[in-house]
C-alpha positions as CSV (number, residue, x, y, z in Angstrom):
1,M,-8.8,-2.1,10.8
2,L,-6.1,-4.2,9.1
3,Q,-3.2,-4.4,6.8
4,R,-2.5,-7.3,4.5
5,L,-4.2,-10.0,2.3
6,I,-4.2,-13.2,0.9
7,L,-3.9,-12.0,-2.9
8,L,-2.7,-15.8,-4.3
9,A,-5.6,-17.4,-3.0
10,A,-8.1,-15.2,-4.8
11,C,-6.0,-15.7,-8.1
12,M,-5.6,-19.4,-8.0
13,G,-8.3,-20.7,-5.6
14,F,-6.3,-23.1,-3.5
15,F,-7.3,-21.5,-0.1
16,A,-6.8,-24.4,2.0
17,S,-3.2,-24.9,1.2
18,L,-2.0,-21.3,1.5
19,P,-0.5,-19.9,4.4
20,A,-2.3,-17.0,6.2
21,R,0.4,-14.5,5.7
22,A,-1.3,-11.6,3.5
23,H,0.0,-10.4,0.5
24,D,1.6,-6.5,0.3
25,T,1.0,-4.9,-3.0
26,W,3.6,-1.7,-3.5
27,L,5.0,0.9,-6.2
28,L,8.5,1.1,-5.7
29,P,10.8,3.2,-7.9
30,K,14.1,1.5,-9.4
31,K,15.7,4.7,-8.1
32,F,13.9,7.6,-5.8
33,R,16.2,10.2,-7.2
34,L,16.5,10.9,-10.5
35,K,18.8,13.5,-12.9
36,A,16.5,15.8,-15.2
37,E,15.4,13.9,-18.3
38,E,16.3,10.6,-16.7
39,R,14.5,7.2,-17.6
40,S,13.7,4.8,-15.0
41,T,11.3,2.2,-14.0
42,L,8.7,1.5,-11.4
43,A,7.7,-1.9,-10.4
44,L,4.3,-2.8,-9.0
45,T,4.2,-5.8,-7.5
46,S,2.5,-8.4,-4.6
47,G,4.8,-10.3,-2.2
48,M,5.0,-11.2,1.4
49,A,8.4,-9.9,2.2
50,F,9.4,-6.3,0.9
51,P,11.0,-5.1,-1.3
52,R,11.2,-8.4,-2.8
53,N,9.0,-8.9,-6.2
54,E,6.9,-12.2,-6.0
55,F,3.6,-11.8,-7.8
56,A,3.1,-9.3,-10.9
57,I,0.2,-7.5,-11.3
58,A,-2.0,-8.0,-14.3
59,P,-2.2,-4.9,-16.5
60,E,-6.2,-5.2,-17.0
61,R,-6.1,-5.0,-13.4
62,I,-5.2,-1.4,-13.3
63,N,-7.7,1.1,-12.5
64,Q,-5.9,3.9,-12.6
65,A,-2.0,4.9,-12.7
66,F,-0.5,8.5,-13.1
67,V,2.1,10.7,-12.2
68,L,1.5,14.3,-10.9
69,L,4.7,16.8,-11.7
70,A,4.8,20.2,-11.8
71,G,1.2,20.6,-11.7
72,E,0.7,18.5,-14.5
73,K,-1.1,14.7,-14.3
74,T,0.1,12.1,-16.9
75,V,-1.1,8.8,-17.5
76,L,1.3,5.8,-16.9
77,A,0.2,4.3,-19.9
78,K,3.3,2.0,-20.9
79,R,3.3,-1.2,-18.8
80,E,5.9,-4.1,-19.2
81,K,4.8,-7.4,-17.6
82,Q,7.5,-9.3,-16.6
83,A,7.7,-12.7,-14.3
84,K,7.4,-11.2,-10.8
85,A,6.6,-7.3,-11.3
86,L,4.6,-5.1,-13.5
87,Q,6.9,-2.4,-14.6
88,F,6.4,1.2,-15.4
89,P,8.8,3.1,-17.5
90,V,9.1,7.0,-16.6
91,M,11.0,9.9,-17.8
92,P,9.6,12.8,-15.7
93,P,9.6,15.8,-18.0
94,N,10.6,18.3,-15.1
95,V,12.3,18.9,-12.1
96,G,10.7,18.7,-8.4
97,V,8.8,16.1,-6.8
98,A,6.7,13.6,-8.9
99,T,3.8,11.6,-7.0
100,V,3.3,8.5,-8.8
101,F,0.0,6.3,-7.6
102,V,-1.7,3.5,-8.9
103,S,-5.2,2.0,-8.1
104,L,-6.3,-1.8,-8.9
105,L,-10.1,-3.0,-9.5
106,P,-11.4,-4.7,-7.1
107,K,-11.4,-8.7,-6.6
108,T,-12.9,-11.3,-4.7
109,L,-12.2,-14.1,-2.3
110,E,-13.5,-16.4,0.3
111,L,-11.3,-17.8,3.0
112,R,-11.9,-20.8,5.3
113,P,-12.2,-20.2,8.9
114,N,-8.7,-21.1,9.9
115,L,-7.2,-18.6,7.6
116,V,-9.6,-16.0,8.4
117,R,-8.2,-16.1,12.1
118,E,-4.8,-16.0,10.9
119,Y,-5.5,-12.9,8.5
120,L,-7.4,-10.9,10.9
121,H,-4.7,-11.6,14.0
122,E,-2.0,-10.5,11.4
123,I,-3.2,-7.2,9.8
124,G,-4.7,-5.9,13.3
125,A,-8.3,-6.5,13.1
126,S,-10.3,-5.3,16.2
127,D,-10.5,-7.5,19.1
128,S,-14.2,-7.8,18.6
129,L,-14.0,-9.4,15.3
130,Q,-11.1,-11.5,16.0
131,A,-13.4,-13.0,18.8
132,V,-16.2,-13.6,16.5
133,W,-14.1,-16.0,14.8
134,K,-11.8,-17.5,17.2
135,N,-13.5,-20.4,18.0
136,V,-15.5,-20.8,14.5
137,P,-14.7,-24.4,13.1
138,N,-13.0,-25.2,9.7
139,A,-15.9,-27.0,8.9
140,D,-18.6,-24.9,9.9
141,K,-20.4,-23.9,6.2
142,N,-22.4,-21.4,7.6
143,K,-19.9,-19.1,8.5
144,R,-18.4,-17.7,5.6
145,W,-16.1,-15.0,4.9
146,R,-16.6,-13.4,1.5
147,E,-14.5,-10.5,0.8
148,E,-14.2,-7.7,-2.2
149,Y,-11.0,-6.0,-1.9
150,S,-9.2,-2.7,-3.9
151,K,-5.6,-1.4,-3.4
152,H,-3.7,1.5,-3.7
153,A,-0.2,2.0,-4.1
154,K,1.9,5.3,-3.9
155,S,5.3,6.5,-4.1
156,F,7.6,9.6,-4.8
157,L,10.4,10.5,-7.6
158,F,12.8,13.4,-6.4
159,V,13.9,15.0,-9.7
160,G,17.0,17.3,-10.6
161,K,19.2,18.5,-7.8
162,E,17.9,18.7,-4.1
163,E,17.6,22.4,-4.3
164,F,14.8,21.5,-7.0
165,Y,12.8,19.6,-5.4
166,R,13.5,21.0,-1.5
167,S,11.3,23.6,-2.3
168,D,8.4,21.5,-3.9
169,S,5.6,21.3,-1.7
170,S,3.4,19.1,-4.2
171,W,3.6,16.1,-2.1
172,K,1.4,17.6,0.4
173,T,-1.5,17.3,-1.9
174,P,-3.8,14.4,-1.8
175,C,-4.1,12.3,-5.0
176,G,-7.7,11.4,-4.5
177,L,-7.4,7.8,-4.0
178,M,-10.2,6.3,-1.9
179,L,-7.8,5.4,1.0
180,E,-4.6,7.3,0.9
181,I,-1.5,8.0,3.0
182,V,-0.2,11.7,3.1
183,P,2.9,12.6,4.2
184,E,3.2,15.7,6.7
185,A,7.1,15.8,6.2
186,H,8.9,15.9,2.9
187,P,9.4,12.3,1.7
188,G,12.8,13.3,-0.2
189,L,14.5,14.5,2.9
190,L,13.8,12.1,5.2
191,R,17.3,10.9,7.5
192,A,17.8,8.2,9.8
193,K,16.7,8.8,13.6
194,S,14.1,11.3,12.2
195,D,10.5,11.4,12.5
196,F,7.6,10.8,9.6
197,P,4.4,12.4,10.5
198,V,1.6,11.3,8.4
199,R,-1.9,11.5,7.5
200,V,-4.5,8.9,6.5
201,L,-7.4,10.0,4.3
202,L,-10.6,8.0,3.4
203,N,-12.4,9.8,0.6
204,G,-10.2,13.2,1.1
205,K,-11.1,12.9,5.0
206,P,-9.2,11.9,7.9
207,L,-9.5,8.4,9.0
208,P,-9.2,8.3,12.8
209,N,-8.1,5.0,14.9
210,F,-6.5,3.4,11.9
211,P,-3.7,1.0,12.4
212,L,-0.8,2.0,10.0
213,D,2.2,-0.3,9.8
214,C,6.0,0.8,8.9
215,V,8.4,-2.0,8.1
216,L,12.0,-1.5,7.0
217,E,13.1,-3.5,3.9
218,G,14.2,-7.0,4.7
219,K,12.3,-7.2,8.2
220,K,9.4,-9.3,8.9
221,K,8.1,-7.1,11.4
222,G,7.1,-3.4,11.6
223,T,5.8,-1.1,13.8
224,L,1.9,-0.5,14.2
225,L,0.5,2.8,15.0
226,R,-3.1,4.0,15.3
227,T,-4.0,7.2,13.7
228,D,-5.4,9.9,16.2
229,A,-8.7,11.8,16.0
230,E,-7.4,13.9,12.8
231,G,-6.2,10.8,11.1
232,R,-2.8,11.5,11.8
233,T,0.3,9.0,13.3
234,R,4.1,9.4,13.3
235,F,7.0,7.2,12.9
236,T,10.6,7.3,13.7
237,F,13.0,5.5,11.5
238,A,15.9,3.7,13.0
239,K,18.0,3.4,10.2
240,A,18.3,4.4,6.8
241,G,16.6,2.2,3.9
242,R,13.4,1.5,1.9
243,Y,10.3,1.6,3.9
244,L,6.6,0.2,3.4
245,L,3.8,2.2,5.1
246,R,0.8,-0.1,4.7
247,G,-2.5,-0.1,6.2
248,T,-6.4,-1.8,5.4
249,L,-9.7,-0.8,6.1
250,L,-12.4,-3.4,6.5
251,Q,-16.1,-2.9,6.4
252,A,-19.1,-4.9,6.2
253,A,-20.5,-5.3,2.8
254,S,-24.0,-4.1,1.7
255,S,-24.0,-6.9,-0.9
256,N,-26.0,-10.3,-0.2
257,D,-23.0,-12.1,-2.2
258,L,-20.2,-10.5,0.4
259,D,-19.8,-10.4,3.7
260,W,-17.0,-7.7,3.6
261,Q,-15.6,-5.0,1.6
262,S,-12.0,-3.8,2.0
263,H,-9.3,-1.2,0.7
264,F,-5.6,-1.7,0.9
265,T,-3.0,1.3,0.9
266,T,0.6,1.3,0.4
267,L,3.4,4.0,0.4
268,T,7.3,3.4,-0.1
269,V,9.6,6.0,0.9
270,E,13.4,6.1,1.2
271,V,15.8,7.1,4.2
272,R,19.0,8.2,4.0
273,R,21.8,8.2,6.3
């Protein structure tokens, strides 16, 4: 039950000096709407302030990267690492809705108790889990937090005139990510003041009572809601702009070398006026 993660700590190993604010990983198109046969890029990055790029994902961390369009699944094979984002050049070969998704290979980290407490609070962990760590001394070496995490990011491109992608319902089809946010309203037709129903799936099945956050670009705080018994929830967009939906599932690990395993999922959408 949660939402973000201290990615930089795992990469660079200085946990004590890091802020507990977690890092989201998202996939963001340069433009959500493209003309037929128009070239563009998508940026995969980790950061603390959507949509600002901060840390590029290493190409070797990519487990899978695909685009689904007109019933065809194409590998995003070309990857260009820049200073703050991993870029995926794209030129969709057809009109319609292109669903783009990326999964990263698992990584591990270990956090000190003071960082765990802030991490759990920020990501909306259960009250019982937060209570366990509330009064753990920083020097308590018997209380360890060793976590393996995986990340899954998803977005959409809308190719051609609206009349072509309006009737394309492929956005409803899950991509098969282990933890995935699936829209239940056309993501290419979102408008300010409108509702956006979504469903969260774990291994293809509805995930109930799952905290999902929705944040507008440039804002520090979003709207945190929980899914119902069928894995559904609904957000209302106050204004136009780009939005990040984000959520994390934390589970006890079965390995003696780990305490926790987590899966982070994000979805980026654009809302017009």
